[in-house]
TIMAR-981044 format. One record per residue (C-alpha): residue number from 1; residue in one letter; x, y, z. Coordinates in nm, 4 decimals, decimal comma, always signed. Each point is the difference from the previous one (the first is absolute). Example, Ala and Ser with C-alpha at 12.3 -4.5 7.8 and 13.67 -1.06 7.14 Angstrom:
BEGIN
PT  nr rest       xx       yy       zz
PT   1    A  +1,2300  -0,4500  +0,7800
PT   2    S  +0,1370  +0,3440  -0,0660
END
This chain:
BEGIN
PT  nr rest       xx       yy       zz
PT   1    M -12,3525 -13,8383  -4,2901
PT   2    T  -0,1146  -0,3533  -0,0381
PT   3    T  +0,0109  -0,2270  -0,2987
PT   4    T  -0,3555  -0,1260  +0,0318
PT   5    Q  -0,3270  +0,1247  +0,1352
PT   6    P  -0,2604  -0,2539  +0,1095
PT   7    G  -0,2899  -0,0249  -0,2358
PT   8    A  +0,1631  +0,1999  -0,2762
PT   9    R  +0,0267  -0,1466  -0,3481
PT  10    P  +0,1750  +0,1681  -0,2874
PT  11    E  -0,1182  +0,0288  -0,3537
PT  12    S  +0,2522  -0,2158  -0,1764
PT  13    S  +0,0835  -0,2381  -0,2753
PT  14    P  -0,0974  -0,3654  +0,0603
PT  15    G  +0,2046  -0,1806  +0,2615
PT  16    I  +0,1182  +0,3125  +0,1809
PT  17    G  -0,3028  +0,1409  +0,1785
PT  18    G  +0,0002  -0,0394  +0,3770
PT  19    T  +0,3585  -0,1277  +0,0201
PT  20    R  +0,1785  +0,0845  +0,3223
PT  21    L  +0,3410  +0,1617  -0,0360
PT  22    P  +0,2101  -0,1136  +0,2982
PT  23    S  +0,3290  +0,0701  -0,1797
PT  24    L  -0,0831  +0,3703  -0,0053
PT  25    T  -0,0641  -0,0139  +0,3737
PT  26    G  +0,3332  -0,1736  +0,0513
PT  27    L  +0,1792  +0,2612  -0,2076
PT  28    R  -0,1377  +0,2627  +0,2361
PT  29    A  +0,2257  -0,1484  +0,2689
PT  30    L  +0,3069  +0,0680  -0,2148
PT  31    A  -0,1249  +0,3479  -0,0866
PT  32    G  -0,0487  +0,0781  +0,3691
PT  33    L  +0,3450  -0,1371  +0,0811
PT  34    S  +0,1551  +0,2207  -0,2680
PT  35    V  -0,1598  +0,3108  +0,1527
PT  36    F  +0,1206  -0,1051  +0,3456
PT  37    F  +0,3507  -0,0581  -0,1344
PT  38    T  +0,0191  +0,3457  -0,1559
PT  39    H  -0,1366  +0,1738  +0,3083
PT  40    G  +0,2688  -0,1759  +0,2018
PT  41    L  +0,2446  +0,2422  -0,1591
PT  42    A  -0,1398  +0,2789  +0,2167
PT  43    L  +0,1281  -0,1755  +0,3104
PT  44    G  +0,3671  +0,0233  -0,0974
PT  45    L  +0,0593  -0,3441  +0,1500
PT  46    F  +0,3529  -0,0774  -0,1066
PT  47    T  +0,3236  +0,1408  +0,1406
PT  48    D  +0,2097  -0,0817  -0,3062
PT  49    P  -0,0532  +0,2800  -0,2556
PT  50    Q  +0,0679  -0,2410  -0,2877
PT  51    V  -0,2771  -0,2296  +0,1213
PT  52    M  -0,2381  +0,2950  +0,0248
PT  53    L  +0,1014  +0,1149  -0,3465
PT  54    G  -0,0733  -0,3448  -0,1409
PT  55    Y  -0,3352  -0,0069  +0,1802
PT  56    I  -0,0881  +0,3369  -0,1520
PT  57    L  +0,1188  -0,0955  -0,3470
PT  58    Y  -0,1795  -0,3329  -0,0227
PT  59    G  -0,2940  +0,0517  +0,2345
PT  60    A  -0,1247  +0,3535  -0,0539
PT  61    N  -0,2232  -0,0853  -0,2962
PT  62    A  -0,1493  -0,3214  +0,1403
PT  63    G  -0,2932  +0,1795  +0,1582
PT  64    M  -0,0750  +0,1784  -0,3270
PT  65    F  -0,0627  -0,3373  -0,1635
PT  66    G  -0,2160  -0,1039  +0,2925
PT  67    L  -0,2145  +0,3121  -0,0306
PT  68    A  -0,0305  -0,0416  -0,3771
PT  69    Y  -0,1156  -0,3576  +0,0590
PT  70    F  -0,2674  +0,1100  +0,2467
PT  71    F  -0,1312  +0,2779  -0,2261
PT  72    V  -0,0235  -0,2184  -0,3110
PT  73    L  -0,1347  -0,2915  +0,2048
PT  74    T  -0,2811  +0,2141  +0,1396
PT  75    G  -0,1282  +0,0870  -0,3466
PT  76    F  +0,0378  -0,3595  -0,1171
PT  77    V  -0,1782  -0,1576  +0,2963
PT  78    V  -0,2988  +0,2333  +0,0240
PT  79    T  -0,0595  -0,0554  -0,3719
PT  80    W  +0,0438  -0,3765  +0,0294
PT  81    T  -0,2552  -0,0186  +0,2802
PT  82    A  -0,2479  +0,2531  -0,1416
PT  83    S  -0,3459  -0,1424  -0,0513
PT  84    S  -0,2702  +0,1160  -0,2368
PT  85    T  -0,2392  -0,0117  +0,2977
PT  86    D  +0,2249  +0,2174  +0,2166
PT  87    N  -0,0463  +0,3750  +0,0355
PT  88    A  +0,2148  +0,2983  +0,0865
PT  89    R  -0,1467  +0,0417  +0,3480
PT  90    S  +0,0710  -0,3568  +0,1079
PT  91    F  +0,3471  +0,0147  -0,1551
PT  92    W  +0,0870  +0,3196  +0,1876
PT  93    R  -0,1342  -0,1454  +0,3222
PT  94    R  +0,2191  -0,3106  -0,0268
PT  95    R  +0,3119  +0,1961  -0,0821
PT  96    F  -0,0608  +0,2548  +0,2785
PT  97    F  -0,0230  -0,2712  +0,2635
PT  98    K  +0,3048  -0,1723  -0,1412
PT  99    L  +0,2119  +0,3155  +0,0026
PT 100    F  -0,0976  +0,2129  +0,2991
PT 101    P  -0,0463  -0,2139  +0,3153
PT 102    N  +0,3656  -0,1089  +0,0251
PT 103    H  +0,1151  +0,3505  -0,0821
PT 104    V  -0,2244  +0,1757  +0,2525
PT 105    V  +0,0826  -0,2428  +0,2818
PT 106    V  +0,3760  +0,0342  -0,0509
PT 107    Y  -0,0271  +0,3773  -0,0427
PT 108    T  -0,1911  +0,0254  +0,3279
PT 109    I  +0,2584  -0,2129  +0,1809
PT 110    L  +0,2781  +0,2213  -0,1343
PT 111    L  -0,1794  +0,3110  +0,1256
PT 112    V  -0,0454  -0,1552  +0,3438
PT 113    L  +0,3698  -0,0877  +0,0161
PT 114    L  +0,1200  +0,3314  -0,1394
PT 115    I  -0,2025  +0,2538  +0,1978
PT 116    P  +0,1638  -0,0767  +0,3400
PT 117    T  +0,3448  +0,0612  -0,1520
PT 118    G  -0,0792  +0,3676  -0,0549
PT 119    T  +0,0936  -0,0228  -0,3669
PT 120    P  -0,1786  +0,2780  -0,1946
PT 121    I  -0,2759  -0,1318  -0,2247
PT 122    K  -0,1038  +0,2194  -0,2910
PT 123    A  -0,3751  -0,0285  -0,0439
PT 124    A  -0,0004  +0,0441  -0,3777
PT 125    E  +0,2580  -0,2717  -0,0564
PT 126    A  -0,1618  -0,2346  +0,2502
PT 127    L  -0,3447  +0,0397  -0,1570
PT 128    A  +0,1369  -0,0409  -0,3518
PT 129    G  +0,1657  -0,3218  +0,1113
PT 130    L  -0,3124  -0,1251  +0,1749
PT 131    F  -0,2249  +0,0572  -0,3013
PT 132    L  +0,2617  -0,1326  -0,2453
PT 133    V  +0,0331  +0,3188  -0,2022
PT 134    S  +0,3560  +0,1012  +0,0963
PT 135    S  +0,1551  -0,0731  -0,3388
PT 136    W  -0,2299  +0,2500  -0,1712
PT 137    F  +0,2035  +0,2781  +0,1637
PT 138    P  +0,3419  +0,0808  -0,1547
PT 139    I  +0,1467  +0,0590  +0,3455
PT 140    E  +0,2670  -0,2338  +0,1346
PT 141    S  -0,1152  +0,0240  +0,3604
PT 142    F  -0,3440  -0,1316  -0,0968
PT 143    L  +0,1612  -0,3174  -0,1300
PT 144    F  +0,2899  -0,0500  +0,2380
PT 145    G  -0,1244  +0,1823  +0,3073
PT 146    N  -0,3353  -0,1678  +0,0569
PT 147    L  -0,0409  -0,2861  +0,2434
PT 148    N  +0,0258  -0,2872  -0,2474
PT 149    G  +0,1932  +0,1188  -0,3025
PT 150    P  -0,0145  -0,3133  -0,2203
PT 151    M  -0,3785  +0,0245  -0,0094
PT 152    W  +0,0367  +0,2683  -0,2675
PT 153    S  -0,0266  -0,2881  -0,2465
PT 154    A  -0,3520  -0,0729  +0,1245
PT 155    N  -0,0917  +0,3458  -0,1341
PT 156    I  +0,0404  -0,1494  -0,3472
PT 157    D  -0,2241  -0,2912  +0,0993
PT 158    V  -0,2705  +0,2414  +0,1146
PT 159    L  +0,0047  +0,1786  -0,3364
PT 160    A  +0,0151  -0,3278  -0,1916
PT 161    Y  -0,2956  -0,1493  +0,1845
PT 162    A  -0,2024  +0,3188  -0,0353
PT 163    A  +0,0582  +0,0077  -0,3759
PT 164    F  -0,0274  -0,3723  -0,0683
PT 165    P  -0,3716  -0,0197  -0,0878
PT 166    L  +0,0526  +0,2596  -0,2733
PT 167    L  +0,3334  -0,1426  -0,1149
PT 168    Y  -0,1497  -0,3489  -0,0149
PT 169    V  -0,2744  +0,1184  -0,2306
PT 170    L  +0,2425  +0,1869  -0,2232
PT 171    V  +0,2470  -0,2870  -0,0286
PT 172    R  -0,2792  -0,2449  -0,0804
PT 173    K  -0,0878  +0,2177  -0,2966
PT 174    I  +0,3417  -0,0712  -0,1518
PT 175    S  -0,0078  -0,2674  -0,2677
PT 176    P  +0,2004  -0,3064  +0,1125
PT 177    S  +0,2139  +0,0331  -0,3127
PT 178    R  +0,1135  +0,3447  +0,1192
PT 179    L  +0,0697  -0,0768  +0,3649
PT 180    W  +0,3733  -0,0539  -0,0519
PT 181    A  +0,0274  +0,3316  -0,1811
PT 182    W  -0,1684  +0,1711  +0,2922
PT 183    A  +0,2266  -0,1765  +0,2509
PT 184    I  +0,3068  +0,1194  -0,1901
PT 185    G  -0,1454  +0,3490  -0,0328
PT 186    V  -0,0708  +0,0418  +0,3716
PT 187    T  +0,3452  -0,1379  +0,0828
PT 188    A  +0,1525  +0,2512  -0,2421
PT 189    L  -0,1982  +0,2744  +0,1728
PT 190    A  +0,1508  -0,1104  +0,3303
PT 191    A  +0,3441  +0,0247  -0,1620
PT 192    L  -0,0724  +0,3624  -0,0869
PT 193    V  -0,0710  +0,0955  +0,3615
PT 194    P  +0,3646  +0,0530  +0,1019
PT 195    V  +0,0675  +0,1717  -0,3325
PT 196    I  -0,2843  +0,2448  +0,0639
PT 197    A  +0,1134  +0,0505  +0,3592
PT 198    S  +0,3559  +0,0748  -0,1071
PT 199    A  -0,1083  +0,2357  -0,2765
PT 200    F  -0,2687  +0,2028  +0,1745
PT 201    L  +0,0574  -0,0163  +0,3757
PT 202    P  +0,2635  +0,1916  +0,1986
PT 203    D  +0,3358  -0,1684  +0,0474
PT 204    H  +0,0256  +0,1127  +0,3629
PT 205    P  -0,0136  -0,0547  +0,2904
PT 206    P  +0,1527  -0,3499  -0,0026
PT 207    S  -0,2093  -0,2869  +0,1283
PT 208    L  +0,0955  -0,1265  +0,3453
PT 209    V  -0,0025  -0,3664  -0,1042
PT 210    A  +0,1091  +0,0445  -0,3621
PT 211    P  +0,2315  +0,3050  -0,0118
PT 212    E  +0,0854  -0,0705  -0,3651
PT 213    I  -0,3349  +0,1559  -0,0914
PT 214    S  -0,2069  +0,2833  +0,1403
PT 215    W  -0,2808  -0,0504  +0,2451
PT 216    P  -0,2719  +0,1242  -0,2419
PT 217    Q  +0,1234  -0,2459  -0,2648
PT 218    H  +0,0201  -0,2816  +0,2522
PT 219    W  -0,3488  +0,0689  +0,1334
PT 220    F  -0,1596  +0,0195  -0,3450
PT 221    G  +0,1635  -0,3168  -0,1283
PT 222    F  -0,0082  -0,2175  +0,3082
PT 223    Y  -0,2601  +0,1140  +0,2536
PT 224    F  -0,2702  +0,1834  -0,1956
PT 225    P  -0,3060  -0,2298  -0,0116
PT 226    L  -0,1019  +0,0948  -0,3546
PT 227    T  +0,3339  -0,1011  -0,1496
PT 228    R  +0,0418  -0,3184  +0,2063
PT 229    A  -0,3575  -0,1046  -0,0830
PT 230    L  +0,1226  -0,0755  -0,3530
PT 231    E  +0,1409  -0,3239  +0,1420
PT 232    F  -0,3468  -0,0891  +0,1270
PT 233    V  -0,1420  +0,0611  -0,3474
PT 234    V  +0,2645  -0,2286  -0,1518
PT 235    G  -0,1123  -0,2682  +0,2454
PT 236    I  -0,3619  +0,0356  -0,1134
PT 237    I  +0,0985  -0,0321  -0,3654
PT 238    M  +0,2239  -0,3006  +0,0630
PT 239    A  -0,2844  -0,1766  +0,1782
PT 240    R  -0,2253  +0,0640  -0,2980
PT 241    I  +0,2699  -0,1376  -0,2297
PT 242    V  +0,0050  -0,3254  +0,1951
PT 243    L  -0,3779  -0,0208  +0,0394
PT 244    T  -0,0600  +0,0519  -0,3719
PT 245    G  +0,2515  -0,2657  -0,1024
PT 246    R  +0,2658  +0,2422  -0,1310
PT 247    W  +0,2866  -0,1002  +0,2275
PT 248    I  +0,3277  -0,0663  -0,1834
PT 249    G  +0,0779  -0,3221  +0,1882
PT 250    L  +0,2991  +0,1243  +0,1989
PT 251    H  +0,0586  -0,2436  +0,2881
PT 252    A  +0,0739  +0,0827  +0,3619
PT 253    L  +0,3729  -0,0853  +0,0043
PT 254    P  +0,0968  +0,2117  -0,3032
PT 255    A  -0,2120  +0,2849  +0,1389
PT 256    A  +0,1821  -0,0262  +0,3341
PT 257    L  +0,3383  +0,0043  -0,1757
PT 258    L  -0,1107  +0,3035  -0,1986
PT 259    T  -0,0882  +0,1730  +0,3262
PT 260    L  +0,3417  -0,0797  +0,1429
PT 261    G  +0,1640  +0,1374  -0,3147
PT 262    A  -0,2040  +0,3182  +0,0235
PT 263    Y  +0,1100  +0,0431  +0,3601
PT 264    L  +0,3631  -0,0213  -0,1047
PT 265    V  -0,0707  +0,2612  -0,2663
PT 266    T  -0,1264  +0,2429  +0,2646
PT 267    L  +0,3416  -0,0072  +0,1653
PT 268    D  +0,1435  +0,1822  -0,3018
PT 269    V  -0,2802  +0,2260  -0,1213
PT 270    P  -0,0825  +0,3443  +0,1429
PT 271    I  -0,1733  -0,0423  +0,3337
PT 272    F  -0,3184  +0,1690  -0,1196
PT 273    Y  -0,0578  -0,2715  -0,2602
PT 274    G  +0,1108  -0,2733  +0,2342
PT 275    Y  -0,2642  +0,1149  +0,2467
PT 276    T  -0,2930  +0,0043  -0,2396
PT 277    F  +0,0001  -0,1070  -0,3629
PT 278    V  +0,2477  -0,2889  -0,0109
PT 279    P  -0,1764  -0,2172  +0,2657
PT 280    L  -0,3368  +0,0419  -0,1732
PT 281    I  +0,0879  -0,2041  -0,3085
PT 282    P  +0,1006  -0,3268  +0,1709
PT 283    M  -0,2837  +0,0259  +0,2520
PT 284    A  -0,2527  +0,0321  -0,2810
PT 285    L  +0,1284  -0,3336  -0,1330
PT 286    L  +0,0813  -0,1772  +0,3269
PT 287    I  -0,3521  +0,0231  +0,1421
PT 288    P  -0,1849  -0,1504  -0,3017
PT 289    A  +0,2676  -0,2687  -0,0333
PT 290    F  -0,0507  -0,1211  +0,3564
PT 291    A  -0,3766  +0,0389  -0,0319
PT 292    M  +0,0034  -0,2329  -0,3000
PT 293    A  +0,2116  -0,2479  +0,1960
PT 294    D  -0,2851  -0,0142  +0,2514
PT 295    V  -0,2621  -0,0221  -0,2747
PT 296    H  +0,1761  -0,3052  -0,1446
PT 297    G  +0,0554  -0,1551  +0,3427
PT 298    R  +0,3788  +0,0205  -0,0074
PT 299    R  +0,1901  -0,0129  +0,3261
PT 300    T  +0,2246  +0,2979  +0,0656
PT 301    L  +0,2062  +0,1033  +0,2968
PT 302    M  -0,2403  +0,2902  +0,0404
PT 303    N  -0,3195  -0,2059  +0,0380
PT 304    S  +0,1367  -0,2140  +0,2831
PT 305    G  -0,1895  +0,0072  +0,3273
PT 306    L  +0,2688  +0,1984  +0,1822
PT 307    M  +0,0267  +0,2699  -0,2666
PT 308    V  -0,3775  +0,0422  -0,0174
PT 309    W  -0,0151  +0,0213  +0,3802
PT 310    L  +0,2652  +0,2713  -0,0036
PT 311    G  -0,1612  +0,1830  -0,2910
PT 312    D  -0,3356  +0,0183  +0,1751
PT 313    R  +0,1634  +0,1944  +0,2818
PT 314    M  +0,2003  +0,2415  -0,2122
PT 315    Y  -0,2365  +0,2945  +0,0231
PT 316    A  +0,0054  -0,0176  +0,3802
PT 317    F  +0,3777  -0,0448  -0,0219
PT 318    F  +0,0316  +0,3081  -0,2175
PT 319    V  -0,2064  +0,2105  +0,2411
PT 320    I  +0,2186  -0,0753  +0,3019
PT 321    H  +0,3468  -0,0791  -0,1305
PT 322    I  +0,1717  +0,3398  +0,0000
PT 323    T  -0,1071  +0,0824  +0,3549
PT 324    V  +0,1197  -0,3361  +0,1276
PT 325    M  +0,3325  +0,0433  -0,1816
PT 326    F  +0,0692  +0,3361  +0,1603
PT 327    M  -0,1138  -0,1076  +0,3459
PT 328    V  +0,2066  -0,3187  +0,0020
PT 329    H  +0,3115  +0,1768  -0,1154
PT 330    A  -0,0564  +0,2892  +0,2391
PT 331    A  -0,0293  -0,2458  +0,2875
PT 332    F  +0,3731  -0,0697  -0,0281
PT 333    S  +0,0756  +0,3478  +0,1341
PT 334    G  -0,3184  +0,0849  +0,1834
PT 335    E  -0,1107  +0,2633  -0,2498
PT 336    N  -0,3592  +0,0574  -0,0977
PT 337    G  -0,0793  -0,1779  -0,3258
PT 338    V  -0,3648  +0,1074  +0,0049
PT 339    S  +0,0907  +0,3651  -0,0457
PT 340    G  +0,2145  -0,0766  -0,3007
PT 341    M  +0,3359  -0,0004  +0,1809
PT 342    Y  +0,1985  -0,3163  -0,0431
PT 343    S  +0,3217  -0,1350  +0,1398
PT 344    R  +0,3298  +0,0717  -0,1672
PT 345    V  +0,1362  -0,3239  +0,1425
PT 346    T  +0,1589  -0,2021  -0,2795
PT 347    F  +0,1016  -0,3645  -0,0275
PT 348    D  +0,2376  -0,2311  -0,1753
PT 349    L  -0,1345  -0,1819  -0,3040
PT 350    G  -0,1230  -0,3130  +0,1781
PT 351    T  -0,1651  +0,1821  +0,2896
PT 352    G  -0,1618  +0,2555  -0,2306
PT 353    I  -0,1512  -0,2739  -0,2150
PT 354    A  -0,1238  -0,1767  +0,3144
PT 355    V  -0,1640  +0,3225  +0,1220
PT 356    L  -0,1670  +0,0466  -0,3375
PT 357    I  -0,1314  -0,3575  -0,0049
PT 358    A  -0,1238  +0,0219  +0,3589
PT 359    T  -0,1769  +0,3266  -0,0774
PT 360    Y  -0,1666  -0,1564  -0,3042
PT 361    L  -0,1251  -0,2915  +0,2096
PT 362    L  -0,1326  +0,2361  +0,2664
PT 363    C  -0,1801  +0,2007  -0,2693
PT 364    L  -0,1492  -0,3237  -0,1281
PT 365    V  -0,1255  -0,1009  +0,3450
PT 366    L  -0,1604  +0,3398  +0,0576
PT 367    A  -0,1429  +0,0027  -0,3531
PT 368    S  -0,1567  -0,3417  +0,0587
PT 369    T  -0,1572  +0,1343  +0,3178
PT 370    L  -0,1358  +0,3036  -0,1839
PT 371    Y  -0,1262  -0,2221  -0,2808
PT 372    A  -0,1821  -0,2326  +0,2414
PT 373    L  -0,1409  +0,2595  +0,2395
PT 374    V  -0,0753  +0,2945  -0,2298
PT 375    E  +0,0176  -0,0652  -0,3734
PT 376    Q  -0,1879  -0,3286  -0,0223
PT 377    P  -0,2744  +0,0852  +0,2522
PT 378    A  -0,0585  +0,3373  -0,1694
PT 379    M  -0,0319  -0,1637  -0,3396
PT 380    R  -0,2390  -0,2658  +0,1303
PT 381    R  -0,2122  +0,2474  +0,1938
PT 382    W  -0,0205  +0,3044  -0,2233
PT 383    S  +0,1269  -0,0663  -0,3522
PT 384    R  -0,3416  -0,1237  -0,1100
PT 385    P  -0,3389  +0,1335  +0,1173
PT 386    R  -0,2261  -0,2177  +0,2084
PT 387    R  -0,2511  -0,1885  -0,2103
PT 388    G  -0,3063  +0,1578  +0,1546
PT 389    A  +0,1359  +0,3520  -0,0339
PT 390    D  +0,1136  -0,0692  -0,3549
PT 391    R  -0,3471  -0,1091  -0,1087
PT 392    Q  -0,1539  +0,3228  +0,1220
PT 393    R  +0,2240  +0,2082  -0,2212
PT 394    R  -0,0621  +0,0790  -0,3601
PT 395    P  +0,2333  -0,2118  -0,2145
PT 396    A  +0,3030  +0,1939  -0,1195
PT 397    Q  +0,1201  +0,0081  -0,3572
PT 398    P  +0,2167  -0,2954  -0,1012
PT 399    L  +0,3695  +0,0784  -0,0036
PT 400    S  +0,0166  -0,0626  -0,3738
PT 401    D  -0,2534  +0,2788  -0,0555
PT 402    A  +0,0862  +0,2217  +0,2951
PT 403    A  +0,1418  +0,2822  -0,2083
PT 404    G  -0,2646  -0,0108  -0,2692
PT 405    G  +0,2127  -0,2267  -0,2166
PT 406    G  -0,0697  -0,3398  -0,1448
PT 407    R  +0,1950  -0,3160  -0,0709
PT 408    S  +0,2826  -0,0204  -0,2413
PT 409    S  -0,0348  -0,2347  -0,2883
END
C-alpha cells in the first residue's frame, strides 16, 4: 500500500488535488512496528512472568490498531489517488503487482527452506495461503498453519481491491452533505459485527489466540474478509469527505492523542471489541487529520525523511517479519523456526528487549532488500502496460464509470 501513485490525480476541492501524503507513509512505519510488537508475544521472550504479563496486558492490542490503520488507509489512499481517466483494469494491474511479487517470492523461499526439514505440508492450506484466500475458510489451520500466517490480512486487501471500482462509483453517488452520515453508519455496522457473531454463531470451540470467545465468532469478526472490508469502505468515505471539503478540521496532534486514548480503552473492554470496532473510530479520524497536515504543508514527525523511508518498506517488512522472528529466536536453541517451532529460551528484561530490537533491525534490513530487489522492480516493470501494447488495446471504461455509474454531485 502506497500513499501516492505516479500520474494519478484525485478529484478534489481546490488546493488539494495532487497533494502527496508523506505523513500517511510515515504512519505506516508505526503501524508495522505495532504489528511486530504484538507478534513478539508469541516468542515468550521474558523469564519473569510479571514482565510477560505486562507485555501481554499492554502490548496484545497494538497490532490490532496497526491492522485497522492499514485497512482504513488502503481505502483512503486508493480513493485519494483515483483519477477520472483511470479504469478498473489498470487499477487492478497496479494493485496486483504491488501485492503479489513480494508475497510469492517469500512464499517460495519458505517452501524451499521447509521441504528439506520433512515437515508435512498440507496442499490445501499451502495453496490457500499462496493465493491469499486462507481467511475465507473458517478453519484455524488455514490461518495459523500455512507458511506465512500474517498474510491473512492481505486477503482483505485482495477483496478490497477487487471491489474498489464498484465501491468508488457508489460512494461518489453520495451527496457530500451526507458523507458523514454514511461514515457513521458504516462504522456502526462494524460495531454490530461482534454483536451478530455473539448472538448467532456457536460459542465453542474456543479460539486458540482469543480463548475468551469461540473460534467461529473470532473468525467472523476478525478474519472474515467481508466484515473486515467495512474498514476499507470507511477509508473510501473519509477520503471523499476530505476531497469534497467536508473535513471537520481536527488536527494531527489531537487525532493522535485520541488514538492513544482509544488504545487505553481497549485494555478494559471485551477483547472482541478491542480487536475490531474500537480501533476503527480513531483511525478514521487520524488518517484525514495527517492528510490535511500534508495538504497544508505542516511538518509532522510522520512526514520526516526517516519515517517516510521506513513507511515505504513496511509492506515488505510485513511479509517477512514473522518468519524472521521465529527463526532468530529458534537459533538460540538450534530449533527449526521455518517449520513453526521456536525456542523456549527466555531472557531477563534487558536481554529480551535487546533481542526484540535486534530482530526488528534484521527484519528491516531484509525488508529493504526485498523492497529494492523485488517490489520496486516489479512495480516499474509490470504495474503499467508498455506504451506500444497499450495503444493496440481498446480503451477501457474510466474508473468513475466502470460499474455503469456516474459522478456524484
